[in-house]
C-alpha positions as CSV (number, residue, x, y, z in Angstrom):
1,X,96.9,82.3,87.5
2,X,92.9,81.3,88.7
3,X,90.5,84.6,88.5
4,X,88.3,85.7,91.5
5,X,84.6,85.2,90.1
6,X,83.9,88.7,91.0
7,X,87.0,90.1,89.7
8,X,86.5,88.5,86.4
9,X,83.1,90.1,86.1
10,X,84.5,93.8,87.0
11,X,87.2,93.1,83.9
12,X,84.5,92.0,81.4
13,X,82.3,95.3,82.3
14,X,84.9,97.5,82.0
15,X,86.3,96.6,79.1
16,X,82.7,96.6,77.5
17,X,82.2,100.3,78.5
18,X,85.5,101.5,76.8
19,X,84.8,99.7,73.9
20,X,81.2,101.4,73.4
21,X,82.2,104.8,74.0
22,X,86.0,105.3,73.4
23,X,85.8,106.3,69.6
24,X,83.6,109.4,69.9
25,X,85.0,111.1,73.2
26,X,87.6,113.7,73.3
27,X,91.6,112.7,74.0
28,X,94.1,113.9,76.5
29,X,97.8,113.7,75.2
30,X,100.4,113.9,77.9
31,X,103.3,114.6,76.5
32,X,107.4,114.7,77.0
33,X,107.5,112.8,79.8
34,X,109.8,110.1,81.0
35,X,107.4,106.8,80.7
36,X,108.0,103.9,83.0
37,X,105.2,101.5,82.2
38,X,105.2,99.0,84.9
39,X,106.2,96.3,83.4
40,X,110.0,96.5,83.9
41,X,111.4,97.4,80.2
42,X,113.0,100.1,80.2
43,X,111.6,103.9,80.6
44,X,110.4,105.4,77.7
45,X,112.1,109.1,77.0
46,X,110.4,112.1,75.7
47,X,106.9,109.6,75.7
48,X,103.5,110.7,75.1
49,X,100.5,109.0,77.1
50,X,97.4,109.2,75.1
51,X,94.0,109.0,76.9
52,X,90.3,108.3,75.6
53,X,87.1,107.8,77.2
54,X,89.2,106.9,80.4
55,X,91.4,104.1,78.9
56,X,94.9,103.9,77.2
57,X,94.8,104.8,73.5
58,X,98.5,104.6,72.8
59,X,101.9,104.8,74.5
60,X,104.8,105.3,73.1
61,X,108.1,108.0,72.1
62,X,106.9,111.0,70.9
63,X,108.2,110.1,67.2
64,X,105.9,106.8,67.2
65,X,102.6,108.4,68.5
66,X,100.2,110.9,66.4
67,X,98.4,113.1,68.5
68,X,94.9,113.7,66.8
69,X,94.8,117.9,66.6
70,X,91.1,117.5,68.8
71,X,93.4,116.3,71.4
72,X,94.1,118.3,74.5
73,X,97.8,118.3,74.8
74,X,98.9,118.6,78.5
75,X,102.6,119.3,78.7
76,X,104.4,116.7,81.1
77,X,107.8,117.8,79.8
78,X,110.5,116.8,82.7
79,X,108.3,114.6,84.4
80,X,107.9,111.3,85.1
81,X,105.1,109.3,84.5
82,X,104.2,105.2,86.3
83,X,101.3,103.5,86.4
84,X,99.0,104.0,89.7
85,X,100.3,102.2,92.8
86,X,98.6,99.2,93.8
87,X,97.9,97.6,97.6
88,X,97.7,94.5,97.4
89,X,97.0,94.1,100.9
90,X,95.4,96.7,102.5
91,X,92.3,97.7,104.8
92,X,89.5,100.0,103.7
93,X,86.6,101.7,105.2
94,X,86.8,100.6,109.2
95,X,88.8,103.1,111.1
96,X,88.5,107.0,111.8
97,X,91.1,108.6,113.3
98,X,92.4,106.0,115.9
99,X,89.0,104.5,116.4
100,X,87.9,101.0,114.7
101,X,84.5,99.3,114.0
102,X,83.2,102.7,111.8
103,X,82.6,101.0,109.0
104,X,80.6,102.6,106.2
105,X,80.2,103.9,102.4
106,X,81.2,106.7,103.2
107,X,84.3,106.1,105.3
108,X,84.9,103.6,102.0
109,X,84.6,106.0,99.8
110,X,86.7,109.0,102.0
111,X,89.8,106.2,102.5
112,X,89.8,105.6,98.8
113,X,90.2,109.5,98.0
114,X,92.7,109.4,100.3
115,X,94.5,107.0,99.0
116,X,94.0,107.9,95.3
117,X,95.7,111.3,96.3
118,X,98.8,109.7,97.7
119,X,99.0,107.7,94.0
120,X,97.5,104.5,95.5
121,X,94.8,103.9,92.4
122,X,93.7,100.0,93.5
123,X,93.8,98.7,96.8
124,X,92.7,94.8,97.8
125,X,91.0,95.1,100.9
126,X,91.8,91.8,102.8
127,X,89.6,92.0,105.5
128,X,86.2,93.7,107.2
129,X,84.7,94.6,104.4
130,X,81.1,94.8,104.2
131,X,78.2,94.6,101.5
132,X,79.1,98.8,101.6
133,X,82.8,98.1,100.1
134,X,80.7,95.6,97.8
135,X,78.6,98.1,96.3
136,X,81.4,100.5,95.5
137,X,83.5,98.1,94.3
138,X,80.6,97.3,91.9
139,X,80.4,100.7,90.9
140,X,83.7,101.6,89.6
141,X,84.1,100.2,85.9
142,X,83.2,103.8,84.6
143,X,85.2,106.3,83.1
144,X,84.6,109.0,85.1
145,X,86.2,107.5,88.1
146,X,88.3,109.9,90.1
147,X,88.8,107.6,93.5
148,X,90.8,104.6,93.6
149,X,89.7,101.1,92.8
150,X,88.5,98.2,95.3
151,X,88.5,94.6,95.9
152,X,87.6,93.0,98.8
153,X,87.7,89.9,101.3
154,X,84.5,90.3,103.4
155,X,85.3,89.0,106.7
156,X,88.2,87.2,108.0
157,X,87.4,83.4,108.0
158,X,87.6,82.3,111.6
159,X,86.2,78.9,113.1
160,X,87.5,75.8,115.1
161,X,86.0,73.2,112.6
162,X,85.7,72.7,109.4
163,X,82.2,72.9,109.5
164,X,82.3,76.1,111.0
165,X,84.7,78.1,108.8
166,X,83.2,76.3,105.3
167,X,79.7,78.3,106.7
168,X,81.9,81.2,106.8
169,X,83.4,80.9,103.4
170,X,79.9,80.8,101.6
171,X,78.6,83.9,103.8
172,X,81.7,85.8,102.0
173,X,81.4,84.3,98.4
174,X,77.7,85.4,98.9
175,X,78.8,88.9,98.6
176,X,80.9,87.8,95.6
177,X,83.9,88.7,97.1
178,X,87.6,89.0,95.4
179,X,89.2,86.4,98.0
180,X,88.9,84.7,101.1
181,X,91.2,85.8,103.8
182,X,92.4,83.3,106.7
183,X,94.8,84.1,109.7
184,X,97.3,81.5,110.6
185,X,99.2,82.6,113.4
186,X,99.3,82.7,117.3
187,X,99.8,86.3,118.0
188,X,103.9,85.7,119.3
189,X,102.2,83.4,121.5
190,X,99.2,84.8,122.7
191,X,96.8,83.0,120.8
192,X,95.5,79.7,119.4
193,X,96.5,79.2,115.7
194,X,93.7,77.6,113.0
195,X,94.0,73.8,112.9
196,X,95.6,72.5,109.6
197,X,92.4,70.7,108.8
198,X,90.8,73.9,109.4
199,X,92.3,75.8,107.1
200,X,92.3,73.1,104.3
201,X,88.6,73.2,104.7
202,X,88.5,76.4,103.8
203,X,91.2,76.4,101.1
204,X,89.2,73.7,99.6
205,X,85.7,75.1,99.9
206,X,87.0,78.8,98.1
207,X,88.3,77.1,95.5
208,X,85.3,74.5,94.7
209,X,83.8,78.4,94.0
210,X,86.6,79.6,92.4
211,X,87.6,82.0,94.6
212,X,91.5,82.3,95.4
213,X,92.7,82.1,99.6
214,X,95.0,85.3,100.7
215,X,96.8,83.9,103.8
216,X,97.7,85.9,107.1
217,X,101.0,83.9,108.2
218,X,104.3,84.8,110.8
219,X,106.0,81.3,110.7
220,X,107.7,79.5,107.9
221,X,106.7,76.6,108.7
222,X,103.3,77.8,108.5
223,X,103.8,79.6,105.1
224,X,105.0,76.2,104.0
225,X,102.4,74.1,105.2
226,X,99.6,76.8,103.4
227,X,100.8,76.8,100.2
228,X,101.2,72.9,100.7
229,X,97.3,73.2,101.3
230,X,96.9,75.7,98.3
231,X,96.7,78.8,99.9
232,X,97.1,81.5,96.9
233,X,98.6,84.4,98.1
234,X,101.1,85.1,100.7
235,X,100.3,88.0,102.8
236,X,103.0,89.0,105.0
237,X,106.4,88.5,104.9
238,X,108.1,85.4,107.1
239,X,109.1,86.7,110.2
240,X,110.9,84.4,112.4
241,X,113.2,82.7,110.4
242,X,115.2,82.9,106.7
243,X,113.6,81.7,103.9
244,X,114.9,78.8,102.6
245,X,115.2,77.0,99.2
246,X,112.3,74.7,100.2
247,X,110.4,77.7,100.7
248,X,110.9,79.3,97.3
249,X,110.2,76.4,95.6
250,X,106.7,76.0,96.8
251,X,105.7,79.7,96.1
252,X,106.8,78.9,92.4
253,X,105.4,75.4,91.8
254,X,102.3,77.7,91.3
255,X,103.4,81.4,91.0
256,X,101.9,82.4,94.3
257,X,102.7,85.6,95.3
258,X,104.2,87.4,98.2
259,X,103.2,90.8,100.1
260,X,105.8,92.1,102.5
261,X,103.8,94.6,104.6
262,X,106.9,95.7,106.1
263,X,105.4,98.9,107.3
264,X,103.3,96.5,109.7
265,X,105.7,95.5,111.5
266,X,106.8,99.5,111.5
267,X,103.4,100.2,113.2
268,X,103.6,98.3,115.8
269,X,106.5,100.0,117.6
270,X,107.5,103.6,115.8
271,X,105.2,104.9,118.3
272,X,107.3,103.8,121.2
273,X,109.2,107.6,120.6
274,X,107.6,110.9,117.8
275,X,108.7,108.8,114.7
276,X,110.8,111.2,111.9
277,X,107.9,111.2,109.7
278,X,105.9,113.1,112.0
279,X,107.5,116.0,110.6
280,X,107.3,115.2,107.0
281,X,104.7,117.5,104.9
282,X,103.9,115.0,102.3
283,X,102.8,113.1,105.5
284,X,101.3,116.1,107.4
285,X,99.4,116.7,104.7
286,X,96.4,114.7,105.4
287,X,96.9,113.3,109.1
288,X,94.2,115.0,111.4
289,X,96.6,116.7,114.3
290,X,94.4,115.6,117.0
291,X,95.5,111.9,115.9
292,X,99.4,113.3,116.3
293,X,98.4,114.5,119.4
294,X,97.4,111.1,121.0
295,X,100.3,109.2,119.6
296,X,102.5,111.6,121.3
297,X,101.1,111.0,124.3
298,X,103.9,110.0,126.6
299,X,101.7,107.1,128.3
300,X,101.1,105.5,125.0
301,X,104.3,105.9,124.4
302,X,105.7,104.4,126.7
303,X,103.4,101.3,126.8
304,X,104.6,100.7,123.6
305,X,108.6,100.6,124.7
306,X,107.3,98.0,127.5
307,X,105.5,96.5,125.1
308,X,107.1,92.7,124.5
309,X,105.1,92.2,121.4
310,X,106.1,95.5,119.8
311,X,109.8,95.0,120.8
312,X,109.4,91.2,119.2
313,X,107.8,92.8,116.1
314,X,111.0,95.2,115.5
315,X,113.2,92.3,115.8
316,X,110.7,90.5,112.7
317,X,110.9,93.2,110.9
318,X,114.8,93.1,110.2
319,X,114.2,89.0,109.3
320,X,111.4,90.3,107.1
321,X,113.7,92.8,105.6
322,X,116.7,90.4,105.5
323,X,114.2,87.8,103.4
324,X,113.0,89.6,100.3
325,X,115.9,89.8,98.5
326,X,116.9,86.0,98.6
327,X,113.0,85.7,97.3
328,X,112.8,88.4,94.3
329,X,116.7,86.5,93.5
330,X,114.7,83.1,93.6
331,X,112.0,84.4,90.9
332,X,108.9,85.1,93.6
333,X,107.1,87.7,92.4
334,X,106.3,90.4,94.9
335,X,103.1,92.1,95.1
336,X,103.7,95.6,97.4
337,X,101.5,95.4,100.4
338,X,101.0,97.6,103.7
339,X,98.2,96.1,105.6
340,X,97.6,100.1,106.0
341,X,94.2,101.1,107.0
342,X,94.3,100.2,110.8
343,X,94.6,102.5,113.6
344,X,98.0,104.5,112.9
345,X,98.8,102.3,109.9
346,X,98.3,105.7,107.4
347,X,96.8,105.0,104.5
348,X,98.8,106.3,101.4
349,X,101.7,107.4,103.3
350,X,102.7,104.2,104.4
351,X,102.6,102.9,101.2
352,X,105.2,105.2,100.0
353,X,107.5,104.3,103.1
354,X,106.9,100.3,102.2
355,X,108.0,101.2,98.8
356,X,111.3,102.9,100.8
357,X,112.1,99.5,103.2
358,X,112.0,97.5,99.5
359,X,114.7,99.5,98.9
360,X,116.4,99.2,102.1
361,X,115.9,95.6,101.5
362,X,117.8,96.0,98.6
363,X,115.5,95.7,96.0
364,X,115.8,98.1,92.8
365,X,113.8,101.0,92.1
366,X,112.5,99.6,88.9
367,X,112.3,96.2,90.7
368,X,109.9,97.8,93.5
369,X,107.9,100.2,91.0
370,X,107.5,96.6,88.9
371,X,106.2,95.1,92.3
372,X,103.9,98.4,93.4
373,X,102.3,98.3,89.4
374,X,102.7,95.3,86.9
375,X,102.9,92.5,89.2
376,X,100.6,93.6,91.7
377,X,98.1,93.9,89.6
378,X,99.0,90.8,87.9
379,X,99.0,89.1,91.3
380,X,95.3,90.2,92.2
381,X,94.5,88.8,88.9
382,X,93.5,92.7,87.5
383,X,94.0,92.4,84.0
384,X,93.3,96.2,83.0
385,X,95.3,98.1,85.5
386,X,98.8,98.3,86.7
387,X,100.9,98.5,83.7
388,X,100.7,101.5,80.9
389,X,99.1,99.8,77.4
390,X,96.9,100.7,75.0
391,X,93.1,99.3,76.4
392,X,93.9,99.4,79.9
393,X,92.7,101.9,82.5
394,X,94.5,105.1,82.4
395,X,95.2,105.2,86.5
396,X,98.9,106.9,86.7
397,X,100.9,109.2,88.6
398,X,102.7,112.5,87.6
399,X,106.0,112.9,89.2
400,X,108.5,115.7,89.5
401,X,111.0,113.5,89.9
402,X,112.4,110.1,88.5
403,X,111.8,107.4,91.3
404,X,114.5,105.2,89.2
405,X,117.5,107.9,90.5
406,X,115.6,107.5,94.3
407,X,112.8,105.6,94.9
408,X,111.4,108.1,97.3
409,X,110.8,110.1,94.2
410,X,107.4,108.9,94.2
411,X,106.4,110.8,97.1
412,X,106.9,114.5,94.2
413,X,103.5,113.5,93.2
414,X,102.2,116.6,90.9
415,X,98.7,114.9,89.8
416,X,97.3,111.7,90.2
417,X,94.9,110.3,87.4
418,X,92.2,107.8,86.9
419,X,90.5,106.4,84.3
420,X,91.9,109.6,82.7
421,X,90.6,112.0,85.4
422,X,92.5,114.5,87.5
423,X,92.0,112.9,91.3
424,X,90.9,116.3,93.1
425,X,92.8,117.9,95.9
426,X,92.0,117.3,99.5
427,X,88.4,118.9,100.2
């Protein structure tokens, strides 16, 4: 799988930092936990996770790991450790409360810290990204990091002619983005889709410069056309029809990853009434009460109930759910993603809701964890996060309960660690 130029640069620099500082730094040893490493392998019971200079030095059963006498021992007996969650399709920096167009470096950092507190330690921001986000991304390969990592796609590429979109691709690539993002969707018949000749021009131009393309889509036939054109990442569920053998074969031909974004559909209709999660302490600990009151407004709720689009997306969710198990059974790699970040798509919380929806779709807890950790990292071309292995960044979550027993136990967060640093509580 080809790595985008900017991602390659990040990985190389990160390893250089770890190699030059690791030997002399003090170590932390997390001892006694069940460790789920994100690869899909059986969990390690009574495990040890040894961390030094932001990276994992060793991981394994207690009997196989020698903990240095000088190491700080952190007793996590009875807990479960998983890799930090990776949102393969989110958006960072543009929203405050229920208002868009709020993009700034301060907001990018605020939202990355919010994600981190929920155990989401990497976010692939697929569109709406500016130079501020690029600067934040470029500062993250350091042992002192304590907020979520970021990938960026720049502006979503739009245009009506090949010439227009080639220019837009070039502008994004000049920012050294990790992905190019396009939309091929008619918004339930209310707008004009990007024409095949135009999206082919986007894909060709991006590939000429070594950058992959993520495609927003809705319809099965568009998905097939985009795969034939060379798209590198399917950024939403197919939501109009059941997936078929041809689609699965096209996905597997180049090992293209599929990001379900089930909570995106939920966000379109759930505020027609007061959702159950408005009573969830795990949600309430981070939400602005003013946002809750606005979403409870009866006129707003009535407008959602009366929205043709909202009701169509409610039905589309059922198709998206039904498509997920056949794709996984067909060998398609699933990368957890939510499309969280726009107004009322609550970052951090929606990622855990997504995991629960994936279970509703028939995936096992181990499959879901792998999709949100090791597989998501591989799908994004990231070689040093996603699994708990020696030399990778020490990005992980300590849980009070075992998510293999119930995927909603990912919400039982005791602590979150990024580059071996404990993520601060909300300030």
